[in-house]
N, C-alpha and C positions, 0 to 999 in steps of 0.2 A: 065545575070549577071552581074554586075560591082565585080571586084576582092576586096576580103577580106584586108584593110590597112594591112601592114605587121606588125605594134604595137601589133595586136592585140594580147591580152596571149593566148586565145582557137587555134590559130591560129599558135604562136611559139609553144607550145606546141605537136601540131598534127604534126610539122616538125616533131620534135623528135620519134614521135610514127612511121613515116612513116620510118623514116632511120634506128631505131634498135626497131622494134618493140615486141621482146621476153625480150628486157632489164627487169630488177626489176624497175618498180616505185614508189609504194606508199603499205603500210602495217603495223601496229599495231607491235609492238615489241614481238619477238617470234612466231608470223604467218607468212604464206606462202605469199607475195609481190604480189598483182596483177604486172603484166606487162605493158609494155605502151601500148601494144592494145587494152589487159582487162581493163585498167584505159580509156581510149579513149571510148570502146568498152560500158562502163556502163555510163557514159557521155552522149552519143547521145542514148542510153533504158531511162534513168530518164527526158531528155530533150523532146521525144517522148511521155513519159507517162504522163507528165505533161500537154504537149497540150492537150492529148487525154480526161486529168481531168478537161480540163475549164482556164487552165494556159493561159494568152495571152499575147504576147510581152508589155513588159514594166508594168508588175505587181508586185510589190514591195513584198518579204518574208521576217516576221519578222524571226529573226532564235535565236533558243534558245537551241540550242544541241554543248556538250563539243566536244571539235574537236577529232575526229579518221575517221577511212578512207571512212564510209559512210554518216558522215557529211562532207566532204571534194568533195564527188562524188555529194554530193546532191546541193554542192553550184556552181561547178564547171556547173550541169545539168541547175542547174537553169540559169545560166548565158547567157551557152550553148541558152535555149529556148526562150532566148531574154528579163530576168528580172533581177531584182533586190535585192540582197541580202542587210539585215537591221539587224545591230548588235546593241541588245541592252541590255545591261546588266539586268537584272531582279532582279538583288540585289540594285537597285538604291533608293525602294521603289514605294509603288503605286504610288500617287501621279504626282512623277517627272515620269514615267514608262507613264501612263497615257495623260501626254502632249506630250513626246516625240512618243508613239504612232498617237497622234494626227496628229502630224505634219510628221509625214514619212507615214499615210495614207496607212498599209500594207492594201492588198489581201489577203495573206494569212501568214500563222504561222506554223514555221516547231518548234516542240518542243517537246524535252522531258516527257516521259509518267510522270514520276515523278513528274515534277512538277503541273503537271494538278492535282497529286495525292495532293502532300504538299499544292497548293494554292486551292483546293477543301475541298475533304471530309478529308480532314485531316491535311489542316488549322492551329489547334491551335497545332502540331504534330512540322509544319512548323517555328509558330512563338516557341516553344521552342529551337527549333536547330536555332534563330539566323536570320532566316529566312522570312522579311515580305516581301510576294509576290504580286503579281497584279495577279487576277482570268484568270489564259489565258485560262480556260473552256469557257468561256464568251466572249473573244472577236470575234467582227460581221466580220470574216474573215473564208475562207476556210481555214481546218488543215490537219497538215500534222503530225503522229507522231513519234519519235524514240522508241523502247523499247514495250515490252508483253502492251495491251490495261491494265492501269487499271483506277478504280474508280475515276469518273472527266474529263476521255477524252471523249469529242465529237463523238457522236452514229457516225458521220457523216466523221469523221478524217479520209484521208487515210493511211494504215501502207506504211512506210519507206520502211520496206521489199518488199513490192510489188512494187514500183519506181524502186528498185535497181533486180527485176525477170530477172534470166538469160537468159529468155524466150530471144528469136532473134527479132527486129523491120525490119523496113524497110532499107534497102540499104541505103538512102540520109536522113535518119531520124535525126533530131536533128542538122546536116551540115551546114544549113546556119547561118552564121553569120553577126551579125547585124554592123550597123556603129561604127566607131573607136569612136566615142563621144557618145554611147548609155550608158546611166547608168549603170552602173554593181557594185557598192556598196555604201554604204552608215554606217557610223560610224559615234556615239553619241562620243564627247570625251568632251563636257564639258557644261555649262550655267545652268543655275536655272530653278525652274519649272516655273517661268514665261515666263524665256526665253530660253530652250534646244536649245542647239547647236550641229549641225550633219556634216559632212564631205562627199560632195559627188565625188566616183568617177568615172571614164568612163573604160569600156572595153580598151580605149587606153592609159589612163594614165596609168592603172597600167600595160599594155604593154609595157609602155617605164620606168617604174622603173624598171622591170624586165630585161631589155634588158641591162639598165645604169648598175648593177649590174654583166654584162658579163666581164669574164676578174679582176675581182678587187678580185674574190676566187678563191682557186683550185676547187671547184665542179667543175664536169664532169664525163663521163661516168666510169663508176667503181667504183666510190666515194659513200658513202652512209654518209648522214646526217640523225641525229639524233634534232627530236624538234615537240614541239604540235602549231608552229606558224605558222599560214595562210601564214603572207608574208616572213619568210623565206624558208617556204616548197616550194610554189611557184619558187622562183629562181632555186632551184636544179633540179627539176621538166623539168625547161626551160633547164639547163646546161645539162639535161639528167643523171642526178645522182638518188640513188635510195633515197628515203623519209623514215624515218620508224618514228612510234608518238609512245609514252607511252602513257597506261592507267591511266585513273582518279580513286581515290578513289570512290566509291561506291557513299557518298553524298557529295562527295567534288568538289570546284572549282578552285583546284587549285593542280600543282603537286608538291609534296617534291622533293625539288631537291637533295636529299642526294637517294633515287629513281629513279630519272631520272640519275642519276649518274649508278648506279646501271646496268641501261637498255645501257650504253653505250659498250659493250665488239665486238658487231660488227662494230660501227661507224667508221667512218674515218672523220668525220666532228660533228659537235654539235655548238647550240646555245646556250648564258645563257644571263639572264640580268646579270649586274656587280653584284648585293646583291644576287641572286642567284649562283655563282660562288665562292663566298667570305664563304658561308655554305659549298663546298665542298672542299674548299678547307681549310679549318679550320680540316673535319674531314681527309683528306688525312694527313696534318700535324702530327696530333694526334694518328694517327695511325688506326680510324676508319673507314678509308675505304682508299681502294688499287685504286691505280693511273691508269684509264682506260688507257690501252697495247696499243692499237690500233689507238687513236685520233691521227691526223696531223695537223687539226686547229679548233679554237675553232673562233665564231664569238659572238662579244658583243653588246650591243646596249641596247637600253632604259632608259640610266641613264647614266650619265658622266664616262666613265673608269679610273680611275685614273694611276699615274703610281706605285703609293705600290700595288695597285691592279694585277698593272701588272710583277711585281718584284716576289711578291708569285706566282703569276699563271706560271712561268718561273723556280722558283725553285721547283715547286710540280711538274711541268708535263715540264718537258726540252726539250723533242722530240716536243714537241707542237709549231705549230706558233699561233699567236690572229691576229685577228682582230675586231677595232673598228669603228661600223657605228654609221652615223651620221643623223639624217633625221626626220621628225617630221609627222605625221598622214596623214597634209597636201601633202607634196611633200619626197617619200622615195623611192630610199636612196638620200643624197644629198651631202658628201663625205664619203670616206671610208682611213682607214689608218691603218699599221701593228702597233702591238706592239714595234717592234723594230724601229720606226721611234718615237712613241711617248716616249719613252724611251729616246732618243737620240738628242731630241727637247732640243736646250739652251735657245730659247728666253719664253719672258712672254707671260703668257694665254696656254690656252689647244689646241694641234695642232688637228689639224680634216680631214687633207691630201685634196687631188687635189680632185674639184668637180667634180663628176662623168659627164660621156659626156651626153653635151645635158643644163644641169643647171648653169641659169649664176646665180651671185652670186654678190651682189650689195653692197656696204658699204654707207649707210647713211650719213647724215654731222655730226650725232650726234653718230654714230658710228653704229648703227643698223644694223644688218644683212636682204637682202631684196633678196628674191629667188625668181625665175621663170623659167621654164622649160615644156620641155612635159610631164614630171610626175608630175606635179602639179596637182592636184583635178580641178574640174571643177568647183566647190564652197563650199560653204556653203546651207545647205538645207533650200530650200525657199529665198535665197539672190541672191541678181546677180552676173554672173562669176564671177573668178579670175583672174586677168591677171598677178597678182605675191603676194607676200604672205609679211608682215612684224612679222618678228619670236620673236622680244621681246628678241633674243639675241642681245649683243654686239660681234662685231668681227674683223679683221684685218686679211691683205694678208701677212701673210713673203715670199716674191719671188709668187709660184704659190700653195703655201701652206694655206688653209682657218683656222686661228688660233679662239678659239673663245673666248672672253674678260671676259665672263658674263651676266649676265639677267636684263635687262631692271627694269624688276619686281623685282626681288631681291633686289637693290640698297637698302644699306642703309646711312642714314646722320648722321655724327658726326661735331656737329659744320659748318662748312662751305664746311666740305668736304662730296664731294658722293662717296661712297664704295661701290665697285662690288665685291663680294664673291668670283665669277667664274673670277677673274682675279687673285686673288693669292692662293685658294684653289690648285692649282697644284703644286704650289712651297711650301706649306705647304706639301702635302701628300707626296714629296722629301727627307721629313727628317727621317732620320734612328730611326726606334721605332715607326713611326705612321702608323696606317693600314689604318686609313678613317678619314679625318680632314672635320669640316665645319662651316662656320663661320655664324652666324647670329645675327642679333640687338632686343634687350627691348630694347622700349621706354618709356623715363617717361615724366613726367609731362606736360614739354612742349613742345617735337616733335622731341628733340635731343633722340637721339641713344647711346646707351652703348653696346659694339663691345663683343660678347662674341665668343671664336671659343672653339665645341666640337670636343675631341680628341677619336677616340678610338686606345689604345697602343697596338702596340706587348706586347706578355707574357712576354719577356726580356728586353722590353724596358727602367726597369730603374728609374729613378725621369725624365719621358717625359715635364712635365711642363718647369723644369730649362731649360733645353736642350733647347725646342721650344723657349724659352727667350731668350737664349743664341745666337741663330742661328736666330731667323726671321729678325732683324734687319739688314740684311744682303740680307734677301733675298727678303722681301718689302720693300714699300711705307712705311717711319715711320709714314705719317699719318693716314695709316692704322693700325696700329698694335692694336691687340687686346688689353679691356681693362681688361677679363679676357677669362683663361684657363681652362677647366674642363674637365676630364677623362672622359669619359662616357665609359657605358657597350658597347651599339650599336645606330647607329643611328635610329632614327623611318623609316620606307618605306611608303608608301602608292602606293594604284592602282596595276594594274595587272603587270606591267614593274618592282615595290619594285623601287620610286626614293626615293632619302631622301625627306622625308616630313617637311620640314621645318619649319610649320606652329604648327607641332605638337613638335619638337624639342624646339621649341619658346617656346611655351605652358609650356613646363616641365622643361627647364633653368630656366624660372623667378618664379617657385613654389621653385624652390633649392636655387638662389641665393636670394630670397625675394627680 
């Protein structure tokens, strides 16, 4: 048998199983965690029982179970069985969901029983809850259900608890590893009903991404990461750390950031999106939440990490270190930098750090960042393989440090001047009294744009508009100065990572400014 390639992420995980089998590995907050040996045994058992149930290498499994220990074990077990996990958000609506399923062609579906109920017998109740769900029970696939068998669950559906049973399996069951170029994960990221778009990762590209995080964080044996994010929990396991997960509300699809923070009592490490950290910081600043005492490091990702947010974070959590992770679904991570390095940077733009090992970053003639490396996804589903990816980000190098200069697609045009908000927003966020600042363009009838700066101010900022008018000419190009500065209560966000929603902000400001 050919030896598995070392970049395979299951190989990396089992290497730690061999070294420290009894160390705590994975658990829910407040519950006893599985040890590394127990986690490995459960992955092996799931893979074997899937095979006995008719699962074939190459089968794709539609996955609609919220993050929890059982869900992670099923994901790993499916991949260990040679299969592919397909993440599709059921909240996108039945029509787009159907087009995505048509493209992915799953043979299996792993679904929470509640979704069968709310998309079947209680679909009217689902609609009153704001859920327009596809009919999960009618999908022409083999079904696995999580939780009690509720009405609407197909009669032939396999209970997940049967796959997770503690009964022993054969010693070598589920331990044969597929080649590193075997498809492992499909994530739908964008596209329309007519042209859905999905990223395809292999076991090798996932393993390379996990390996690239090595040494970029202080995660390791004896540390404890708290997150529900799979792509942050995986590196923790590869590093030999303990990964704990928060519980979701019964009918919720998002973790409340304050409840998440209250579960950090035993954690040394945590992952936040910038928007969620801002909520937690406000609660700490106003005395509604005590600062987690044991935290040593917070990783931030999913959206730009501003210097204003970092300054607040260091005041509220002075004993904690901060990491800013830059990447995208197609290639993660790309670069990692410390909060201190971002705050000390004096050049133009947003410093991202030195590209991680293996990632090649090139700058095109127009300034667009082009990336390649072993952690680059195989490509988009149904399209030719990718050798590199054009990010849509504008960047430059400052020595070895990659610096983000803005987004091509966010470019605004005023007169003959192209204005990239990402070039100026970091500098604006450094002004005293600014909590968050976003630049958008409001087009007029001739295609020119009026530049509007929306600012969330600190509570004691005073006349922040006057201060910005005074200080901005020394911080940014005169040709890019905003026409209007508007103080807002908050910046709208969207998506699972709560990125600033520029389109929603543009709509709101257009109404406000007439």
